[in-house]
C-alpha positions as CSV (number, residue, x, y, z in Angstrom):
1,M,-72.2,41.1,88.7
2,T,-72.9,44.8,87.9
3,D,-75.0,47.6,89.1
4,E,-75.4,51.3,88.7
5,A,-72.8,52.0,91.5
6,R,-70.3,49.7,90.1
7,A,-70.6,51.2,86.5
8,K,-70.4,54.7,88.0
9,W,-67.3,53.7,90.1
10,L,-65.5,52.0,87.0
11,I,-65.9,55.0,84.9
12,L,-64.5,57.3,87.6
13,E,-61.8,54.9,88.3
14,H,-60.6,54.8,84.8
15,C,-60.0,58.6,85.1
16,R,-58.3,58.2,88.5
17,K,-55.9,55.5,87.0
18,I,-55.1,57.8,84.0
19,N,-54.6,60.7,86.5
20,T,-52.1,58.8,88.6
21,G,-50.3,57.0,85.8
22,D,-51.5,53.6,86.9
23,V,-51.6,51.8,83.6
24,D,-51.5,48.4,85.2
25,G,-54.3,49.4,87.6
26,L,-56.4,50.7,84.6
27,L,-56.0,47.3,82.8
28,K,-57.5,45.5,85.7
29,L,-60.7,47.4,85.2
30,Y,-61.1,46.1,81.6
31,A,-62.0,42.7,80.1
32,Q,-59.4,40.8,78.1
33,D,-61.3,41.2,74.9
34,C,-62.3,44.9,75.4
35,T,-63.1,47.2,72.6
36,F,-62.3,51.0,72.8
37,E,-62.7,53.9,70.5
38,D,-61.0,57.1,71.3
39,P,-62.2,59.2,69.7
40,V,-65.2,57.7,68.1
41,G,-64.6,57.9,64.4
42,N,-61.0,57.1,64.5
43,G,-61.6,53.4,64.4
44,A,-62.1,50.7,67.3
45,Q,-59.1,49.1,68.9
46,H,-59.4,45.7,70.6
47,G,-57.7,44.0,73.6
48,L,-55.7,44.9,76.7
49,E,-52.4,45.2,74.7
50,A,-53.8,47.9,72.6
51,L,-55.4,49.7,75.5
52,A,-52.1,49.5,77.5
53,R,-50.3,51.2,74.5
54,R,-53.1,53.9,74.3
55,A,-53.1,54.6,78.2
56,A,-49.2,54.6,78.4
57,A,-49.2,57.2,75.7
58,A,-51.8,59.3,77.5
59,V,-49.8,59.0,80.8
60,F,-46.6,59.9,78.9
61,S,-48.3,63.0,77.5
62,G,-49.3,64.1,81.1
63,A,-53.0,63.4,80.6
64,Y,-55.4,64.7,83.2
65,E,-59.0,63.7,83.1
66,D,-61.2,66.2,85.1
67,A,-64.4,64.2,85.3
68,A,-67.9,65.5,86.3
69,T,-70.7,63.4,87.9
70,P,-71.3,60.2,86.0
71,V,-74.6,58.7,85.0
72,A,-75.6,55.1,84.7
73,S,-78.2,53.0,83.1
74,K,-80.9,51.3,85.3
75,D,-79.5,47.9,84.4
76,G,-76.0,48.9,85.5
77,H,-74.3,48.0,82.2
78,W,-73.7,51.4,80.9
79,A,-72.2,54.7,82.4
80,A,-71.3,57.9,80.8
81,V,-69.4,61.0,82.2
82,P,-68.5,64.4,80.8
83,M,-64.9,65.4,81.3
84,V,-62.3,67.8,80.2
85,S,-59.0,66.2,79.4
86,T,-55.8,68.0,79.2
87,F,-52.3,66.9,78.0
88,N,-49.1,68.2,76.6
89,Y,-49.0,69.2,73.0
90,L,-45.5,67.8,72.5
91,P,-44.1,65.3,71.9
92,L,-46.9,63.0,71.0
93,A,-50.5,64.2,71.2
94,G,-50.3,67.4,69.2
95,P,-48.8,66.0,66.1
96,A,-50.9,63.0,66.2
97,M,-54.1,64.9,66.6
98,A,-53.1,67.2,63.8
99,Q,-52.5,64.1,61.7
100,T,-56.0,62.8,62.2
101,G,-57.7,66.3,61.7
102,L,-58.6,66.8,65.3
103,L,-56.1,69.9,65.5
104,P,-54.9,72.3,62.9
105,S,-52.1,70.9,60.7
106,E,-49.9,73.8,61.6
107,P,-48.4,73.5,65.0
108,P,-48.9,76.4,67.4
109,E,-46.1,79.0,68.1
110,D,-44.0,77.8,71.1
111,P,-45.6,74.2,71.1
112,E,-43.4,73.0,74.0
113,N,-45.4,75.4,76.2
114,K,-48.8,74.3,75.0
115,M,-51.3,71.8,76.1
116,I,-54.3,70.4,74.5
117,S,-57.9,70.6,76.1
118,V,-60.6,68.4,75.0
119,N,-64.2,68.2,76.0
120,I,-65.2,64.7,76.1
121,V,-68.0,62.3,77.0
122,M,-66.9,58.8,77.8
123,V,-69.2,56.0,77.7
124,I,-68.6,52.5,78.9
125,H,-70.3,49.3,78.8
126,V,-69.9,46.8,81.8
127,D,-70.0,43.0,81.2
128,D,-71.6,40.5,83.5
129,D,-68.3,40.0,85.3
130,G,-68.2,43.7,86.3
131,L,-65.5,44.7,83.9
132,V,-65.5,47.3,81.2
133,D,-65.8,45.5,77.8
134,R,-66.4,48.7,75.8
135,M,-65.3,52.3,76.0
136,Q,-66.1,55.1,73.6
137,A,-64.8,58.7,74.0
138,L,-67.1,61.1,72.1
139,Y,-65.4,64.2,70.8
140,G,-64.4,66.0,67.6
141,S,-62.3,68.8,66.3
142,S,-64.8,71.4,67.6
143,D,-64.1,70.0,71.1
144,A,-60.4,70.2,71.1
145,S,-58.3,73.4,71.6
146,I,-54.7,74.4,72.2
147,V,-54.1,76.2,75.4
148,D,-51.1,77.8,77.4
149,K,-49.5,75.5,80.0
150,K,-50.3,76.5,83.5
């Protein structure tokens, strides 16, 4: 069963699980046959194994998702939240994002002291069992920037 409160809780819990490095806890929020696209335009991926790899890479990169207030659809099956996600440029994220065209192909000076900041809108769909069966992260190259580590 799902409702607006459940949908909002799920989308924020996704962020909390990433922020605390709890990949196993994150996976419990998702349906076995989930689909996710991060970012939209890079191609959808399917299933908990693929999500586990993506989440583990985000945690390894020091990801922090600073979420705003979520909104949900009246039927409780959809929620969206704007956020700013930050993570280390090296070793994974910067080169991977440069390869897909989300960041410039040339690395910044002093890349080990740089982070990536991305403005994102995350959208989820909640199935009838109250689990996320679809997640989309909306952002493009104009939403990503390289910043100094704090």
